[in-house]
C-alpha positions as CSV (number, residue, x, y, z in Angstrom):
1,M,104.7,72.3,118.6
2,T,103.3,72.6,115.0
3,P,106.6,71.7,113.3
4,I,107.0,68.6,115.4
5,I,103.5,67.4,114.5
6,A,104.2,68.1,110.8
7,D,107.5,66.2,111.0
8,S,105.9,63.2,112.7
9,A,103.0,63.1,110.2
10,A,105.2,62.7,107.2
11,P,107.0,59.6,108.4
12,R,103.7,58.2,109.4
13,S,102.3,58.8,106.0
14,R,105.3,57.1,104.3
15,T,104.9,54.2,106.7
16,Q,101.3,53.8,105.8
17,K,102.1,53.8,102.1
18,Q,104.8,51.2,102.7
19,S,102.4,49.1,104.7
20,V,99.8,49.3,101.9
21,L,102.4,48.2,99.3
22,K,103.5,45.4,101.5
23,Q,99.9,44.2,101.9
24,I,99.4,44.3,98.2
25,M,102.7,42.4,97.5
26,A,101.6,39.8,100.1
27,M,98.5,39.0,98.1
28,P,98.7,36.0,95.7
29,A,98.4,38.3,92.7
30,G,99.8,41.5,94.3
31,A,102.9,41.9,92.2
32,I,101.1,41.3,88.8
33,L,98.3,43.7,90.0
34,L,100.8,46.5,90.5
35,V,102.4,45.9,87.1
36,F,99.0,45.8,85.4
37,V,97.8,49.0,87.1
38,A,101.1,50.8,86.2
39,L,100.7,49.6,82.6
40,Q,97.1,50.8,82.4
41,I,98.0,54.2,83.8
42,A,100.8,54.6,81.2
43,C,98.5,53.5,78.4
44,I,95.7,55.9,79.5
45,L,98.1,58.8,79.8
46,G,99.5,58.0,76.4
47,A,96.0,57.8,74.9
48,L,95.1,61.2,76.5
49,L,98.3,62.9,75.3
50,Y,98.3,61.5,71.8
51,P,94.7,60.6,71.0
52,D,95.2,60.5,67.2
53,D,98.4,58.3,67.3
54,F,97.7,56.0,70.2
55,R,94.0,55.0,70.1
56,Y,94.0,52.9,73.2
57,L,90.8,54.3,74.7
58,S,88.9,54.3,71.4
59,P,85.6,52.2,71.5
60,Q,86.9,50.1,68.6
61,N,90.1,49.2,70.4
62,L,88.3,48.4,73.7
63,T,85.9,46.2,71.8
64,I,88.8,44.3,70.1
65,L,90.3,43.7,73.6
66,M,87.1,42.4,75.0
67,K,86.7,40.0,72.1
68,A,90.3,38.7,72.3
69,V,90.7,38.2,76.1
70,P,88.0,35.4,76.6
71,V,89.6,32.8,74.4
72,L,93.1,32.9,76.0
73,G,91.3,33.4,79.4
74,C,89.4,30.2,79.2
75,L,92.5,28.3,78.1
76,A,94.5,29.8,80.9
77,L,91.9,29.1,83.6
78,G,91.8,25.4,82.8
79,A,95.6,25.2,82.4
80,G,96.0,27.1,85.7
81,V,93.9,24.9,87.8
82,L,95.9,21.9,86.5
83,M,99.2,23.7,87.2
84,I,98.1,24.3,90.8
85,A,97.4,20.6,91.0
86,G,101.0,20.0,89.9
87,E,100.5,19.0,86.3
88,F,100.7,20.5,82.8
89,D,98.6,20.1,79.6
90,L,100.3,21.1,76.4
91,S,97.5,19.6,74.3
92,I,94.9,22.3,75.0
93,G,95.6,24.3,71.9
94,S,95.0,21.2,69.7
95,V,91.9,20.3,71.8
96,Y,90.6,23.8,71.3
97,T,90.8,23.4,67.5
98,F,89.5,19.8,67.4
99,T,86.4,20.4,69.6
100,A,85.6,23.7,67.7
101,I,85.7,21.8,64.4
102,L,83.6,19.0,65.9
103,M,81.0,21.5,67.0
104,A,81.0,23.4,63.6
105,T,80.7,20.2,61.5
106,L,77.8,19.0,63.7
107,V,76.0,22.3,63.2
108,G,76.7,22.1,59.5
109,A,75.1,18.6,59.5
110,G,71.9,20.1,60.9
111,V,72.5,19.6,64.7
112,S,71.4,22.4,66.9
113,A,74.3,24.5,68.3
114,F,72.9,24.1,71.7
115,I,73.5,20.3,71.4
116,A,76.8,20.6,69.4
117,A,78.4,23.0,71.8
118,P,77.9,20.7,74.9
119,A,79.1,17.8,72.7
120,G,82.3,19.7,72.0
121,I,82.8,20.4,75.7
122,A,82.1,16.8,76.6
123,A,84.8,15.8,74.0
124,G,87.3,18.2,75.5
125,M,86.5,16.8,79.0
126,M,87.0,13.2,77.8
127,I,90.3,14.1,76.2
128,G,91.5,15.7,79.4
129,L,90.5,12.6,81.3
130,L,92.4,10.4,78.9
131,N,95.5,12.6,79.4
132,G,95.1,12.3,83.1
133,H,94.5,8.6,83.1
134,I,97.6,7.9,81.0
135,T,99.7,10.2,83.2
136,L,98.6,8.6,86.4
137,R,98.2,5.0,85.3
138,F,101.8,4.7,83.9
139,G,103.4,7.3,86.2
140,L,104.6,9.5,83.2
141,P,105.3,13.2,83.3
142,S,102.2,15.0,82.1
143,F,104.5,17.3,80.0
144,I,105.4,14.3,77.8
145,V,101.9,12.8,77.7
146,T,100.2,16.0,76.7
147,L,103.0,16.9,74.2
148,G,102.0,13.6,72.5
149,G,98.4,14.7,72.8
150,L,99.2,18.1,71.2
151,L,100.6,16.3,68.1
152,F,97.9,13.6,68.1
153,W,94.9,15.9,68.2
154,R,96.5,18.3,65.7
155,G,96.7,15.4,63.3
156,A,93.2,14.3,64.3
157,V,91.9,17.6,63.0
158,L,93.3,17.0,59.6
159,L,92.1,13.4,59.6
160,Y,88.6,14.4,60.7
161,N,88.0,17.3,58.3
162,G,91.2,17.9,56.2
163,A,93.0,21.2,55.9
164,V,89.9,23.2,55.1
165,Q,88.0,26.0,56.9
166,V,84.8,25.0,58.5
167,R,81.9,27.6,58.6
168,F,79.9,27.9,61.7
169,D,76.4,29.3,61.3
170,P,74.3,28.8,64.5
171,D,70.9,30.2,65.1
172,A,70.4,33.8,66.3
173,V,69.9,33.0,69.9
174,F,73.2,31.1,70.2
175,S,75.1,33.8,68.4
176,A,73.6,36.4,70.7
177,L,74.6,34.4,73.8
178,F,78.2,33.9,72.8
179,S,79.1,36.7,70.4
180,G,76.4,39.4,70.9
181,T,76.5,42.6,72.9
182,F,74.8,43.4,76.2
183,L,74.8,46.9,77.5
184,G,77.8,47.7,75.3
185,I,79.8,44.7,76.6
186,N,80.7,41.8,74.4
187,A,79.0,38.6,75.5
188,A,82.3,36.6,75.4
189,F,83.8,39.0,77.9
190,I,80.8,38.5,80.2
191,W,81.4,34.8,80.0
192,I,85.0,35.0,81.0
193,V,84.2,37.3,83.9
194,L,81.6,34.7,85.1
195,F,84.2,32.0,84.7
196,V,86.8,33.9,86.7
197,I,84.3,34.5,89.5
198,G,83.2,30.8,89.4
199,F,86.8,29.5,89.4
200,H,87.7,31.8,92.2
201,F,85.0,30.4,94.5
202,L,85.9,26.9,93.3
203,T,89.6,27.1,94.1
204,H,89.7,29.6,97.0
205,R,86.3,29.1,98.7
206,H,85.5,25.4,98.2
207,R,86.9,22.2,99.6
208,F,87.9,21.0,96.1
209,G,90.2,24.0,95.8
210,N,91.8,23.1,99.1
211,H,92.4,19.6,97.7
212,V,93.9,21.0,94.5
213,F,96.4,23.2,96.4
214,A,97.3,20.4,98.8
215,T,97.8,17.9,95.9
216,G,100.0,20.3,94.0
217,G,101.9,21.4,97.1
218,N,102.7,18.1,98.6
219,R,101.0,15.0,97.2
220,A,102.3,12.6,99.9
221,A,101.1,14.9,102.7
222,A,97.7,15.4,101.0
223,E,97.3,11.6,100.7
224,A,98.3,11.2,104.4
225,I,95.3,13.4,105.4
226,G,92.9,11.4,103.3
227,I,92.8,13.3,100.0
228,N,92.3,11.2,96.9
229,T,95.0,13.0,94.9
230,S,94.5,10.9,91.7
231,R,90.9,11.9,91.6
232,V,91.8,15.5,92.1
233,K,94.3,15.4,89.3
234,L,91.8,13.7,87.0
235,I,89.2,16.4,87.7
236,A,91.8,19.1,87.0
237,F,92.7,17.4,83.7
238,A,89.0,17.3,82.8
239,I,88.6,20.9,83.6
240,A,91.5,21.9,81.4
241,G,90.0,19.9,78.5
242,A,86.5,21.4,79.0
243,M,87.8,24.9,79.2
244,A,89.8,24.4,76.0
245,A,86.6,23.4,74.3
246,M,84.8,26.4,75.8
247,A,87.6,28.6,74.3
248,G,86.9,27.0,70.9
249,I,83.2,27.8,71.2
250,L,83.8,31.5,72.0
251,A,86.3,31.9,69.2
252,T,84.2,30.1,66.6
253,A,81.1,32.0,67.5
254,R,83.0,35.3,67.2
255,V,84.4,34.8,63.7
256,G,81.9,32.3,62.3
257,S,84.4,29.8,61.1
258,V,87.2,27.5,62.3
259,Q,90.7,27.2,60.7
260,P,92.5,23.8,61.2
261,G,95.7,25.5,62.5
262,Q,94.2,28.3,64.5
263,G,95.0,26.8,68.0
264,A,98.8,26.4,67.4
265,G,100.8,28.1,70.1
266,L,97.8,29.0,72.3
267,E,98.8,26.4,74.9
268,L,102.1,28.2,75.4
269,Q,100.4,31.5,75.7
270,A,98.0,30.1,78.3
271,I,100.9,28.6,80.4
272,A,102.7,31.9,80.0
273,A,99.7,33.8,81.3
274,C,99.7,31.5,84.3
275,V,103.4,31.9,85.0
276,I,103.2,35.7,84.6
277,G,100.2,35.6,87.0
278,G,102.2,34.1,89.8
279,L,101.5,30.3,89.5
280,S,104.3,28.1,90.7
281,L,105.8,25.7,88.1
282,R,106.0,23.2,90.9
283,G,102.3,23.4,91.7
284,G,100.5,24.2,94.9
285,R,100.6,28.0,94.6
286,G,98.7,30.6,92.6
287,S,95.4,32.4,92.2
288,I,92.6,32.8,89.7
289,A,93.0,36.6,89.9
290,G,96.6,36.2,89.0
291,I,95.8,34.0,86.0
292,F,93.3,36.6,84.7
293,L,95.7,39.5,85.2
294,G,98.3,37.5,83.3
295,V,95.9,37.1,80.4
296,L,95.0,40.8,80.5
297,L,98.7,41.8,80.6
298,I,99.6,39.7,77.6
299,H,96.7,41.1,75.5
300,T,97.4,44.7,76.7
301,M,101.0,44.4,75.5
302,T,99.9,42.8,72.3
303,D,97.5,45.7,71.8
304,V,100.1,48.4,72.6
305,L,102.6,47.0,70.2
306,L,99.9,46.8,67.4
307,L,98.9,50.4,68.1
308,L,102.5,51.4,68.0
309,R,102.9,49.5,64.7
310,A,105.7,47.5,66.1
311,P,106.9,44.3,64.2
312,G,105.2,41.1,65.4
313,F,108.4,39.5,66.7
314,Y,108.6,42.3,69.3
315,L,105.7,40.7,71.1
316,D,107.3,37.3,71.1
317,M,110.5,38.8,72.5
318,F,108.6,40.7,75.2
319,I,106.5,37.8,76.3
320,A,109.6,35.5,76.4
321,T,111.4,38.0,78.6
322,L,108.3,38.5,80.8
323,I,108.0,34.7,81.3
324,V,111.6,34.3,82.4
325,L,111.4,37.3,84.7
326,A,108.1,36.0,86.2
327,A,109.6,32.6,86.7
328,I,112.7,34.1,88.4
329,F,110.4,36.2,90.6
330,N,108.2,33.2,91.5
331,Q,111.4,31.2,92.4
332,L,112.6,34.0,94.7
333,I,109.2,34.1,96.5
334,E,109.3,30.3,96.9
335,R,112.8,30.4,98.4
336,R,111.8,33.2,100.8
337,A,108.8,31.2,101.8
338,G,111.0,28.2,102.3
339,V,109.2,26.1,99.7
């Protein structure tokens, strides 16, 4: 009887493994989670086998990663909530720069950073509301409205301060809160983890999140059950603007200055992180965990290519390929779900 038991145990084990994989794939961010874990395993093995040539696990490299992730993470979280609501914001890169320069110049004029930073966030929120109001009031595609916003606020940066670098020299307490180190972990990375947790509960455990998914999934159906979809979209636009400003605060506190053109292209990376993380381009589907994993995947690949001393255009080619593949994969999932 022993051989029979052994033979029956093997198929059961394979079935259990297949069941676990199916359960993971069924999760909103299951596919990107598997890709990210596989990439991390490969990177860790490479670092262990070639510690001198591939310093992925070195403290310096991990510190660089922790400092880089929060900026794109904040932008992607704001853009992601808006994408779930069925809209896009291409202006967040310019808003990121404009609000950072606004904050830095206020501090340079003698205003406390604890006042200047909220002023920058409020400015980002108002810009987001303006984008939303124009989009909804005139029935225009948010893609076109925010494309105009991208160019407008990029020009506003030059009009406001010219093409010069702005130094940012806040007090020690502010610097410690946003660019210091706590228990060996960079403060900015702690901020992004807190934002991910907060946004997860907001979108997946709160009524507002249900309204966002309903609005992006089927606006007419959402309105039929009493959801004020215009209000939901306006709030989502405001969140995108505020998170762009928060990204500017973290970046400026980290390097101590702001460059007028430093936000160029970040809006596309943020949207790319969302698409890679499983968000639907049509709205109504996605997860905060997927967005964060998309950000981590982009920065991990950036780091790997830098460690391998690959040319910079390799990264653009890889991300472009990954975006298209992720979009195709998301489309296949939507078709299978009958969306």
